C-alpha positions in Angstrom: -20.4 7.9 -4.9 -17.4 9.0 -5.3 -14.6 6.6 -5.8 -12.4 5.8 -2.6 -9.2 7.1 -3.9 -10.6 10.6 -4.9 -12.1 11.0 -1.6 -9.0 9.8 -0.1 -6.6 12.2 -2.4 -6.5 15.3 -0.1 -5.8 13.7 3.2 -3.3 11.8 1.3 -2.0 14.7 0.0 -2.0 16.7 3.1 -0.6 13.9 5.1 2.4 13.8 2.4 3.0 17.8 2.2 3.4 17.7 6.1 5.6 14.7 6.3 8.0 16.2 3.7 8.2 19.6 5.7 9.1 17.9 8.6 11.4 15.6 6.8 9.1 12.6 8.3 8.1 10.9 5.2 9.3 7.2 6.6 8.0 8.0 10.2 4.5 9.0 8.4 4.5 5.5 6.1 5.0 3.7 9.6 2.3 5.6 11.1 -0.1 5.3 8.1 0.4 1.4 7.2 0.0 1.0 11.0 -3.1 2.7 11.1 -4.6 1.1 7.9 -4.1 -2.3 9.1 -5.9 -1.2 11.9 -9.0 -0.2 10.1 -8.8 -3.4 8.2 -9.1 -5.8 10.9 -12.6 -7.2 10.7 -13.2 -6.5 14.3 -12.7 -2.8 13.8 -14.7 -2.6 10.7 -17.6 -3.9 12.6 -17.0 -0.5 14.9 -16.3 1.7 12.4 -19.9 1.0 10.9 -21.9 0.8 14.1 -24.0 3.8 14.9 -23.6 3.1 18.4 -20.1 3.4 18.6 -19.3 7.2 19.4 -16.4 9.3 17.8 -15.0 9.6 21.2 -15.1 5.7 21.6 -14.1 5.1 18.1 -10.9 7.4 18.5 -9.9 5.8 22.0 -10.2 2.1 20.5 -8.0 3.1 17.5 -5.6 4.9 19.7 -5.7 2.2 22.4 -4.4 -0.4 19.5 -1.9 2.5 18.3 -0.5 2.8 21.6 2.6 5.0 21.8 3.4 4.3 18.2 0.9 7.4 17.5 2.0 11.1 18.4 -0.1 13.8 18.8 -0.3 14.7 15.0 -1.8 11.1 13.8 -4.0 11.4 16.5 -5.2 14.6 15.2 -5.1 13.1 12.0 -7.7 10.2 13.5 -10.1 12.6 14.7 -10.2 14.7 11.6 -11.1 11.5 9.7 -13.6 10.2 12.2 -15.3 13.6 12.5 -15.4 13.6 8.4 -16.8 9.8 8.4 -13.5 9.4 6.5 -11.7 6.8 8.9 -12.2 3.3 6.9 -10.2 5.5 3.9 -7.2 5.1 5.7 -6.0 2.1 3.7 -6.7 4.1 0.5 -4.9 7.0 2.1 -1.5 5.3 2.9 -1.6 3.8 -0.6 -1.6 7.3 -2.0 0.7 8.5 0.4 3.2 5.8 -0.3 2.7 6.9 -4.0 3.8 10.6 -3.4 6.7 9.3 -1.3 7.9 7.1 -4.2 7.9 9.7 -6.6 9.4 12.3 -4.3 12.6 10.1 -3.8 12.2 8.9 -7.5 11.8 5.2 -6.5 9.8 2.9 -8.3 8.2 0.0 -6.1 8.4 -3.5 -7.7 6.8 -6.8 -6.8 7.7 -9.9 -7.8 5.1 -13.0 -7.4 6.6 -16.4 -8.0 6.3 -20.1 -7.3 9.4 -20.2 -5.1 11.0 -18.0 -3.2 13.0 -15.3 -4.6 16.8 -14.7 -3.7 18.3 -11.6 -2.7 21.0 -12.0 -5.6 18.1 -12.1 -7.8 16.2 -9.4 -6.4 19.2 -7.2 -6.8 19.3 -8.3 -10.4 15.8 -7.5 -10.9 16.1 -4.2 -9.5 18.8 -3.5 -11.8 17.3 -4.5 -14.4 14.5 -2.2 -13.9 16.4 0.6 -13.0 18.0 0.1 -16.5 14.8 0.1 -18.1 12.9 2.8 -15.7 15.8 5.2 -15.0 14.4 4.9 -11.8 15.7 3.2 -8.2 13.6 0.6 -7.6 13.0 -1.5 -4.2 11.8 -4.9 -5.0 9.9 -7.0 -2.5 8.7 -10.6 -3.2 5.6 -13.1 -2.3 5.4 -16.7 -3.2 2.4 -17.8 -5.0 2.2 -21.7 -6.0 -0.6 -21.3 -8.4 2.0 -20.0 -10.6 3.5 -23.4 -11.2 6.8 -21.6 -12.2 8.1 -18.7 -13.4 7.4 -15.2 -11.9 5.4 -12.2 -12.6 7.0 -8.6 -12.0 4.7 -5.3 -11.4 6.4 -2.0 -11.3 4.0 0.8 -11.5 1.7 0.2 -14.6 3.9 -2.4 -15.6 3.4 -5.9 -15.4 6.0 -8.5 -16.7 4.3 -11.9 -16.7 6.7 -14.6 -16.9 4.7 -17.5 -15.3 4.1 -20.7 -16.7 0.6 -20.0 -16.1 0.6 -16.7 -17.7 2.4 -18.7 -20.5 -0.6 -21.5 -20.6 -3.5 -19.0 -20.9 -1.8 -17.1 -23.6 -1.3 -20.5 -25.6 -5.0 -21.5 -25.0 -6.1 -18.0 -26.1 -4.0 -18.6 -29.0 -5.1 -22.0 -29.7 -8.9 -21.2 -29.3 -9.2 -18.7 -32.1 
């Protein structure tokens, strides 16, 4: 079976092209994020794989959860994905769409994973340093992972900078075992 991202790619490209033509890139980001969250819910996963739930019922449930936040084009996308048995690919479609949007807007998304809360000033400093290194605008988000003990891991595109205490200890352990 083909990889999920390979199957999701044409859908993500079509949505991106539509959003770009209509100058609605942020709106479609919100819509796809919402739809991906709906589809990833465990209760929805049970409905998607259930042969007793027909396409119309599945459409009604998804659109019911999305409510007024889903316009006619989003509902049409849902219909298309359900009809082609691809509704479970919405998380991959959303991720690919965000990648296409970032490329079009010349923005790199960076994630800072830290043992402690990262301040707004620290995020700005990281964004400036990455912009200088990558030559693109950088959108930084952060999250806390106490297992890192200290320091941080920065992921921006394919680049990973591991400055965590856990990472240093792992590298030290590897070096000592050789």
